[in-house]
N, C-alpha and C positions, 0 to 999 in steps of 0.2 A: 503493500497499499503506499500511495505516494503523499498521502495523506496524515498526518500526525494528530491522532484521537485524542481528543484534552478530555482526563477521565477524572472524577472522584469515587473515592472509596467510604462506604458507608460501615463503620466496623462498631459495634457495641461490646467487642469482648478485646480488652487491651492484650492480651495473652495471644491474640492470632496476629496481631499487627505485623512484625517482622514476615511471617509466612506468607503474609498476603501482598504486603508491598513489595516482598524479591518478585512473587510470582508476576503482577504486574509490571513491574521496570524490565523485567525479561522479556517483555515483547516489545520490539525496534519500534515498533509505530504507533505507541502508546504513551503518553505524557501524563503522567500523574499531577495533579494539578492539586488536592489536597487529600488527605483524609479527617473524616469528622466521624463523632460519637454519637449526636444528640441530631432531632429533628431541627431543633432552633441553629444550629451550626450547618446542616446541610441546606437550610433555606436560604442563610445569608451566603452562603457561597453559590447558589443558583444565581441568587437575585443579583450579586454583584461579580461573577465569574463566566468565564464562556465553556462552560461543561458541557460534552455532547452524549457522554454515557456515563453512568453509574453504576458501581459495582455494588449489590447489597449483599452483606455478611450476613446469614439467617440467624446465625447462633449468640447468645445461647439463647433465647426465645423467641424463634420466628414468629409468634402472633404480633409482636409489638412491630417488628421490623416490618411485616406483611401491610400493616395500615399505616406505617410510611410509604410502602411503595404505592399505595391505591393513592393516597392524597398527591405526591407526585405526576403520578402519570395522567390525574384527572387536571394540575395544573400547570405544568409541561409536558405536554402531548408530543414536542418533536424531541426530548430525548429520549435515549435508548438506555436501556436497566440489563442487568445482568445478574441472577441470584447465582448465592455460593454458600453452601452447606455441606455439612458432615452427615446429614441427614440426606437419605435419596429413596425412603418412600415414598408412594405414589401421591398421599397428601401433600406431604415435605414440597414436594415438584408443583404439586398442582395449585396449592394455594398462592405462592408468589406469580405463577404465571397468569390465573384469573386476577388478580391483583392488577396486572399490567405489567409484568417483565417479559422479556424478550427471549431469552435465553436462560437455563438453568444449568450450571457446572458443579459436579460433586467435588469434593474435598478428601482429600488431599489433591491439588490441585497438578493436572497434568498439562504441561504448558500446550502441547498440539490441541488439546482440548480446550483450553482456554483463548488457543487463537481461534479455533476454528467456530466459536462461540460470537466472536467480538468480530470477525468477518462476515457473519451472516447478519449481525445485527447492524453492522455499518452497508450492506448492501441492501438492506430493509429501509432504512431509515437516512444514513448520513449522508452516502454519495448519492442520492438520488436527487435529480432536477427538482426544484418546486415547479408545480404545475400554474402557480398563479403567477398571473402577471402584474407588475404594479408600475403604473404609470403617474408621474410625477409631475405637475402643470405648474408652470411658474411664469412669471410677468418680467420683463427686462426694463419695463418705465411703470410708474403710476397711472392707474386708467385705462390699462392695457387690454383689459376684459378677462383678466386671467379666470375670475371664477365663474363668471358666464360660459366660458367654453370648458373649465371643470365639469360643472354640474351638467349642462346638457351634453357632454362626451359620455358622462356615467350613465345616463339615462339612455342614449345610441346604443351603448355598448351592452346593456342590461335590454334592450329591445331587440338586438341581433342575436346575441345569444340565449335570449328567453331565461337568464339566470341572473339573479339580484347582482348589481355592480356595487361593491360599495364606493363608496366618496367620503374621503378624511379631511374636514377642515384642519389645514395644519398652520392658520393663521389665530394663534391661541389669545389673542387679543381684539381684533376687529374684524374676524372670519364672520362670514354672509352664507355659507353653505346652505345652514338650515333654513333662513330667509327666502332663499332662492326655489325652495321647495315648500314654502309656507308650513313648515313644521315646526316644531315646539320640542327638543329632547327634553326627556325626564333627566337622563344621566349625559355627563357628560365627559372629555378627556380629564378634568379635575377628578372624576371620580374613579376613572382607571390609575390616577397616579397615587390619589388618597389609599387605595387598599393595600399598597405596598406588595409585600410576596405573597399576598390573596389574591392577585389578580391569576384571573382565568378563565376559560371559554364563559363562562355561567357568567362570570361579570360582564363580560366583552357584551354579549348575546343582550344583554338587559340595556346596554349604552346603544346601542344600532336601535336606528328610529327605520324600521324596514316601509318601504312605500309601495303601492299598490304599482306604480310604474318601474319597478323591476330595479330600485336602488334602495340601497341601506347608509343612511349617514350617521357620522358619528361627529357630533357637533362639537366647536370650541367650548370653553368653561364660559359659563353665566357672567362671572364678576371678571373686570381685568387683573384685578391683585392674584387671582386664583393660576393665571398662567405660570406664574413662578414655581409651581410645583410639579411643574411637566420636566421631565428631566431626559436625554436620550436615551437611556435605560428603557425608561419608560417606552417609548417613540420605536425602540427596536422590538421590544417585548410585545407592544400591540399590534405592531405590522405581523410579526410572525405568525403570531395567533391567527388573524385574519387569513392570513394565508393557505390554512386548513379549512376555512368556512367561506371561500371567495375565490372563483377564477378568476375574477378581474379586480383591482382594486386601485382608485384615483387617488392621487393625494394631491389638495388643492393647496400650495403653498405662499407665503406672503414673500414680497420683494425684498428679503432682507437672508443673510447669511448667518448664523448662530449654530452653536451645538444643537440645537434640538431640531432646528430645519436641514442641517447637515446630516445627521442620524438619519431623516425621509429621502434626502438625496442619494445619498450613497446607498440605501435599500433600494432603489428603484432598477426598472431594467430599461426604462425608456425616459428621458427628462423633455415634456415639450418647453421652449422657452418662447413665450408669447411675446411678440414687439409689433409695433406699428412700424407706419411708413413714414418717420419724421427723424431726422436727424439726432437729436437726443437718445429717439427710444434705438437705432440703429446704434449709436456708439456705445451705449449701456450693454447692449444684447452681445458687442464684443467681448467689453470687460467682464462681464456675467460669465461667458464662456470660457474665459480663460480662467476665472477663481473655480469652477465646475471641474476645469482640468487638473487644476491644483489638489483639487480635494482625493485627485486619484482616479475620478471617474474617467473610462473608457470615452473617447471622443466619440465612438460609433453611438453611445446609448443617448447623446446631444442633439437634439433636433430643433429646428425653429418654426413656427407658425407666424404667421401675418396676419393680426386682425385689421378690420376694417380696411379691406382695401384688398385686390387681386392683379393681375398682370396686365390686366388691360385697364385699370385704373385711369392711366393717364396723368397721374400725378407727378410733381417735382422729382420726390425720390421714390425709385421703383424696386421690385421684388429682386431685379439683377444688383440693385446699389447693396441692400442686405445681402445676397449671394456672396457677394464679392467682397463684403467688408469680413465675413464670418469665414469665406472660403469652403462654406457647406452650401450644396443646394435646400432651397427650402424643403420644409416637409408638407406643408398643407398651407391655404389661404382663405380666411374667412371674408367674405364679402362685408361692403359695409351698410349696415341698416340700424343705425343709431337707435332711431326713434322707436322702431319695431323692437329691437332688444331690450330697450329701457322698460317698455311696457311689461315687456316679458318678467324683469326683475321686479317690478314696481308691483305686479299682480302674485308673485313668488308661484309661477309658473312656468314650466320649461316652454322653449321655443316651438316643438313639436307640439304642447298642447294647444296653443294658440292658429299655428298654419304649419301643417303638416308639409304644406309646398314650399314653405320659405326657404328661397337660396342661403340664407345663412343655415337653416336646418339643415340643407342637403351638402352642404360643404364641412359640414359637425359632423355628419352620419359619414360620410366618406373618410373624414379622417379617423373617426372610432375603425370602420372597418381596416383601415389600415394599420392602426397602433396595435389592434388585438392580433393582426395576421404578420407583422412585422415586416410590411412591407415597405420598398423605399420611398424617398420622398415624390413627392407629385412634379416637381419642377428638378430636372435633372440638366438644367443648362450647362454647358463649358463655358468656362470662366477665360474670358477674353481681357479684351484693352480694358483698362477701367475706364469708367465713366469722371466727369468731371466731379460729380457729387462722392463719388465711391473713393476720389482720391482726399477730396474732403472729410468724407466721415472716419479715414482712417489716420487723421492727423492725431 
């Protein structure tokens, strides 16, 4: 295995510590992050560490350990678990497996048996590419229409796939996602952060507002000061849990880079940077692109969307100017119909609900198809000699 698996040992029998840690360290594809002795220590390790696999030593009291296994499997479903014990009777093996363990290894531990068990868990859980697609939408300038595009994109994805598309409001202070769907979440991001290590799928499902239009909303905190409780760790945890319940997740991000938004951006499969055909917006698009690259985000994940303009707009700044500035083809163009879109936002109704034949709706639906199919940009123009405005934009 080329991947070094980060593991934790849960052991309530001090006398067995040396034997167990020796067996684990004998596997050259495993890194033992920590050995813990209580449920509280384990919870702390899982909350702050990067554990992918837990070894549960069942002795001397298997019943107590099985209870911990059951709790971990419900709160951390993505983590692999292997039970270890001197007891090898049918019930000794079945109890931890029913609670959520993937494999059982008898003690004294045979290195080959242990290696095989880890390999099976890795093949099942750790090396499987996530099926969920995470699409981040962010703006290159204020007023670019990012939230409107994100909300309508999630609705079109839900309609195209026939499955609920999650949309996550990442603007913790001024987010408008819930308002765009005219809904009032009972629970929000603040509730996710408040429960600490109690955060699990049940808490998340209660916070999601599932709408008839195949959209599920996670709203921003109700009060502005509650935004301070949201940490990058909370963001990672929530997105990870969402991946097991939603095929597609849209992240609506504010126009700011901080640890919380960086956590969302680096977890995304694709990032749509919304720009307008104006010099300040295009200049900021270039700066934002450089900042995203500096976070280690691969350039192929970053795509540019033009809002309120198309290739036939006839304006002084064109799509070609944006493409020459960022040296990438524009992924999609949404035409300008400001009054219609503003009415959609004011009424808290998606564009498709007001006019299914709207050119704006058609462009966003086309973008949704490309986003979930991972298709190339609409515009694949070859970048030739720079225009006067392109030279101005690169200054």
